[in-house]
C-alpha positions in Angstrom: -9.3 -22.4 -20.9 -11.3 -22.4 -24.0 -9.6 -23.6 -27.1 -6.4 -23.7 -24.9 -6.0 -19.9 -25.0 -4.8 -18.3 -21.9 -5.5 -14.6 -21.0 -2.1 -13.6 -21.9 -2.5 -15.1 -25.2 -5.8 -13.5 -25.7 -4.4 -10.0 -24.9 -1.8 -10.5 -27.5 -4.4 -11.2 -30.2 -6.9 -8.5 -29.4 -5.6 -6.3 -32.2 -6.8 -8.8 -34.6 -10.4 -8.8 -33.4 -11.5 -5.8 -35.1 -14.5 -7.3 -36.7 -15.6 -9.3 -33.8 -19.0 -8.5 -32.0 -20.5 -6.7 -35.2 -23.6 -9.1 -35.0 -24.8 -7.7 -31.7 -23.9 -4.2 -32.9 -25.8 -4.7 -36.1 -29.0 -5.8 -34.2 -29.3 -3.2 -31.3 -32.9 -4.0 -30.5 -32.4 -7.7 -29.9 -32.0 -8.6 -26.2 -28.7 -9.9 -25.2 -30.4 -13.1 -24.1 -30.9 -14.1 -27.7 -27.1 -14.3 -28.2 -24.8 -17.1 -27.1 -22.1 -16.7 -24.6 -19.5 -16.6 -27.2 -21.2 -13.9 -29.2 -21.5 -11.7 -26.0 -18.0 -12.4 -25.1 -16.7 -11.7 -28.6 -18.5 -8.3 -28.3 -16.4 -7.6 -25.2 -13.3 -8.1 -27.0 -14.4 -5.9 -29.9 -15.0 -3.1 -27.2 -11.7 -3.7 -25.8 -10.2 -3.3 -29.3 -12.0 -0.1 -29.9 -10.5 1.3 -26.6 -13.7 1.3 -24.8 -12.9 -0.9 -21.7 -16.1 0.3 -19.8 -18.2 -1.1 -22.6 -16.1 -4.3 -22.7 -16.6 -4.8 -19.0 -20.3 -4.6 -19.4 -20.4 -7.3 -22.1 -18.1 -9.6 -20.1 -20.4 -9.1 -17.0 -23.3 -10.0 -19.2 -21.7 -13.4 -20.1 -21.2 -14.1 -16.3 -25.0 -13.1 -15.6 -26.6 -14.9 -18.5 -24.2 -18.0 -18.6 -22.9 -18.2 -15.2 -21.8 -21.9 -15.1 -20.2 -22.0 -18.6 -16.5 -21.8 -19.5 -17.2 -18.5 -21.2 -18.3 -17.1 -17.9 -15.0 -18.0 -16.2 -13.1 -16.4 -19.1 -15.3 -13.4 -19.1 -14.8 -12.7 -15.3 -11.0 -12.3 -15.6 -11.4 -10.3 -18.8 -13.9 -8.0 -17.0 -11.3 -7.5 -14.2 -8.8 -6.7 -16.9 -11.2 -4.2 -18.6 -12.1 -2.4 -15.3 -8.5 -2.0 -14.7 -7.8 -0.6 -18.1 -10.6 1.7 -17.5 -8.9 2.8 -14.3 -11.9 1.5 -12.4 -9.9 0.0 -9.6 -12.5 -0.8 -7.2 -14.5 -2.8 -9.7 -11.4 -4.4 -11.2 -10.5 -5.5 -7.5 -13.9 -6.9 -7.1 -14.0 -8.9 -10.2 -10.4 -10.2 -9.6 -11.5 -11.4 -6.2 -14.5 -13.2 -7.4 -12.3 -15.0 -9.8 -10.0 -16.1 -7.0 -12.9 -17.1 -5.0 -14.7 -19.1 -7.7 -11.5 -20.6 -9.5 -8.6 -20.6 -7.0 -6.9 -23.3 -8.7 -7.3 -22.1 -12.5 -4.3 -21.2 -14.6 -5.3 -17.7 -14.6 -5.6 -17.2 -10.7 -2.0 -15.8 -10.6 -3.1 -13.1 -13.1 -6.3 -12.4 -11.0 -4.1 -12.0 -8.0 -1.6 -9.8 -9.8 -4.6 -7.7 -11.3 -5.9 -7.3 -7.6 -2.4 -6.2 -6.5 -2.3 -3.6 -9.4 -5.7 -2.2 -8.4 -4.0 -0.9 -5.3 -0.5 -0.3 -6.7 -1.5 1.8 -9.6 -3.1 4.3 -7.3 0.2 5.0 -5.5 1.5 8.1 -7.0 2.6 10.6 -4.4 4.7 10.2 -1.3 2.2 12.7 0.5 -1.1 10.7 0.0 -2.4 8.1 2.6 -0.4 5.1 2.8 -3.1 2.7 3.3 -3.1 1.8 -0.4 0.6 1.1 -0.2 0.2 -1.4 2.5 -2.7 -3.2 0.6 -0.6 -3.2 -2.4 2.4 -4.9 -0.5 0.2 -7.4 1.0 -1.5 -8.4 -2.4 1.9 -8.4 -4.2 3.3 -10.5 -1.5 0.6 -13.2 -2.2 1.7 -13.2 -5.8 5.3 -13.7 -5.0 4.7 -16.4 -2.3 1.7 -18.3 -3.7 2.7 -18.2 -7.4 6.5 -18.1 -7.5 6.8 -19.8 -10.9 4.3 -17.4 -12.6 5.3 -14.9 -15.1 3.9 -12.2 -12.7 6.3 -13.2 -9.8 9.3 -11.2 -10.9 7.3 -8.1 -11.7 5.6 -8.5 -8.4 8.9 -8.5 -6.6 10.2 -5.2 -8.4 6.8 -3.6 -7.6 7.0 -4.8 -4.0 10.4 -3.1 -3.6 9.1 0.1 -5.1 6.2 0.1 -2.8 8.3 -0.6 0.1 10.6 2.2 -0.8 7.4 4.4 -1.1 6.5 3.7 2.7 10.0 4.6 3.8 9.8 7.8 1.6 6.6 8.9 3.5 8.5 8.3 6.9 11.4 10.4 5.7 9.0 13.2 4.5 7.4 13.5 8.0 10.9 13.2 9.7 12.2 16.0 7.7 9.2 18.2 8.4 9.7 17.6 12.3 13.5 18.3 11.9 12.8 21.5 10.2 10.4 22.6 12.8 13.0 21.7 15.6 10.9 18.9 16.9 13.9 16.6 17.2 12.5 13.7 19.2 9.6 13.4 16.8 12.0 13.4 13.9 14.2 10.8 15.5 11.2 8.5 15.8 10.5 8.7 12.0 14.0 8.2 11.0 14.6 5.2 13.4 11.6 3.5 11.7 13.4 3.8 8.3 16.7 2.4 9.8 15.1 -0.4 11.7 12.2 -1.4 9.4 13.1 -0.2 5.9 16.8 -0.9 5.9 16.9 -2.3 2.3 15.5 1.1 0.8 17.2 3.9 -0.8 16.3 6.2 2.0 18.4 4.5 4.8 21.6 6.6 4.1 19.8 9.8 4.5 17.8 8.5 7.5 21.2 7.9 9.2 22.4 11.4 8.3 19.4 13.1 9.7 19.7 11.1 13.0 23.4 12.6 13.1 21.7 16.0 12.7 18.9 15.4 15.2 21.0 13.8 17.9 23.7 16.6 17.6 20.9 19.1 18.0 19.9 17.5 21.2 23.5 17.1 22.5 23.2 13.3 22.4 27.0 12.9 21.0 27.1 9.2 21.5 24.2 8.5 19.4 25.2 11.0 16.7 28.6 9.4 16.5 27.2 5.8 16.2 24.8 6.8 13.6 27.7 8.3 11.6 29.7 5.1 12.2 27.0 3.0 10.5 26.7 5.4 7.7 30.4 5.2 7.2 30.5 1.3 7.4 27.7 0.8 4.7 27.5 4.1 2.7 31.0 5.9 2.8 30.9 6.8 -0.7 27.5 8.8 -0.4 27.0 12.5 0.0 25.1 11.7 3.2 28.2 10.3 4.9 30.4 13.2 3.8 27.8 15.7 5.3 27.5 13.6 8.5 31.4 13.6 8.8 31.5 17.3 8.4 28.9 17.8 11.1 30.8 15.5 13.5 34.1 17.0 12.8 32.5 20.4 13.3 31.5 19.4 16.7 34.9 17.9 17.5 33.7 14.2 17.2 34.4 11.3 15.1 32.3 8.6 13.6 32.4 5.5 15.9 30.2 3.4 17.9 29.7 4.6 21.5 27.7 3.6 24.6 24.8 1.1 24.8 21.8 2.3 22.7 19.5 1.1 19.8 22.1 2.4 17.3 25.2 0.7 18.9 23.2 -2.6 18.8 22.7 -2.0 15.0 26.3 -1.1 14.7 27.3 -4.5 16.3 25.0 -6.2 13.8 26.7 -4.4 10.9 30.1 -5.5 12.0 28.9 -9.1 12.1 27.4 -8.8 8.7 23.9 -9.4 9.9 22.4 -6.0 9.1 21.1 -5.2 5.6 
């Protein structure tokens, strides 16, 4: 990086650049082609400091356009991605970050570019009820940060965000499953809760999913499956309200929580006893 300053260091000193870029501002009729790469870049920093990330992205883009093979262009590209993200222009942030990765895959700021790309998906995840395509894309991009840049400063944060996004997907399955359960479509609800138990076991939604399976199976008269779901719940989440509710349902039906029969839940129960589940 220029003068040995990384993007992280640069972001920390942006507050000190209040006077940067005034030269371009003071000569509005002079074409940008007449200014150096550093002067245009400094103007981008100046706009960031003024909380005008859209203008900053423009100037960083001009550095890349006018001086495409310079060190300033490389630095401007990652800062353009950062500026677009601050402006919540996620598609353009993602595009700039991806160009940086394509052009400079081995650069020290490649990890940050990948992290920005992941954030361009992750920061749009806000409601469980929205389409989950963005969540899948965020998970894929975060996984790259974790696996490709495990020693970077962004890896740990990416792990946390990955877990939250993963939990988000499970929440979507639970939302749909609850709807089907409420409508009395027990088979459809079981399919959704089964996905949570099998594919999202490490999330916070697993105890409720097991309880809802108890409810659904009891409603269908499938006692063995209901009892086995209750047994798994009791083995791993005995102290939760979901176990208490399931225990009450089973007891009310004259049943207890234990593994019975040979079904997908009994297979999971056997894994639980061996300590291979979760």
